[in-house]
C-alpha positions as a LaTeX table, in Angstrom:
\begin{tabular}{lrrr}
\hline
Residue & $x$ (\AA) & $y$ (\AA) & $z$ (\AA) \\
\hline
Met1 & $-11.56$ & $-19.38$ & $-3.32$ \\
Thr2 & $-9.58$ & $-21.81$ & $-5.41$ \\
Asp3 & $-10.79$ & $-20.27$ & $-8.62$ \\
Ile4 & $-9.40$ & $-16.86$ & $-7.51$ \\
Glu5 & $-6.07$ & $-18.41$ & $-6.57$ \\
Glu6 & $-5.83$ & $-20.11$ & $-9.85$ \\
Lys7 & $-6.40$ & $-16.86$ & $-11.78$ \\
Phe8 & $-3.91$ & $-14.82$ & $-9.67$ \\
Pro9 & $-0.58$ & $-16.43$ & $-8.57$ \\
Arg10 & 0.60 & $-16.13$ & $-5.02$ \\
Ser11 & 3.46 & $-13.95$ & $-6.03$ \\
Leu12 & 1.10 & $-11.50$ & $-7.62$ \\
Trp13 & $-0.94$ & $-11.20$ & $-4.36$ \\
Ile14 & 2.29 & $-10.74$ & $-2.32$ \\
Arg15 & 3.53 & $-7.95$ & $-4.75$ \\
Leu16 & 0.02 & $-6.29$ & $-4.52$ \\
Ile17 & 0.06 & $-6.32$ & $-0.80$ \\
Ile18 & 3.52 & $-4.93$ & $-0.72$ \\
Tyr19 & 2.62 & $-2.03$ & $-3.07$ \\
Ile20 & $-0.49$ & $-1.26$ & $-1.04$ \\
Ala21 & 1.59 & $-1.10$ & 2.22 \\
Val22 & 4.31 & 1.04 & 0.64 \\
Gly23 & 1.66 & 3.33 & $-0.83$ \\
His24 & 0.00 & 3.82 & 2.52 \\
Val25 & 3.40 & 4.49 & 4.27 \\
Phe26 & 4.21 & 7.06 & 1.63 \\
Ala27 & 0.78 & 8.69 & 1.90 \\
Gly28 & 1.09 & 8.76 & 5.59 \\
Phe29 & 4.55 & 10.44 & 5.32 \\
Leu30 & 3.19 & 13.11 & 2.95 \\
Trp31 & 0.25 & 13.64 & 5.37 \\
Leu32 & 2.68 & 14.07 & 8.22 \\
Leu33 & 4.67 & 16.64 & 6.30 \\
Phe34 & 1.59 & 18.65 & 5.51 \\
Glu35 & 0.47 & 18.53 & 9.08 \\
Val36 & 3.83 & 19.73 & 10.49 \\
Gly37 & 3.97 & 22.40 & 7.74 \\
Ala38 & 0.49 & 23.63 & 8.57 \\
Lys39 & 1.30 & 24.10 & 12.33 \\
Arg40 & 4.32 & 26.23 & 11.71 \\
\hline
\end{tabular}
């Protein structure tokens, strides 16, 4: 585990997690728009 932490700094992991979270929220928002649009 220490080898992985040495290759990737903590700030890079935090940034990666934030990007993944924002991506999931954005994808969920698009999915919600398509679901509402399909029902109308």
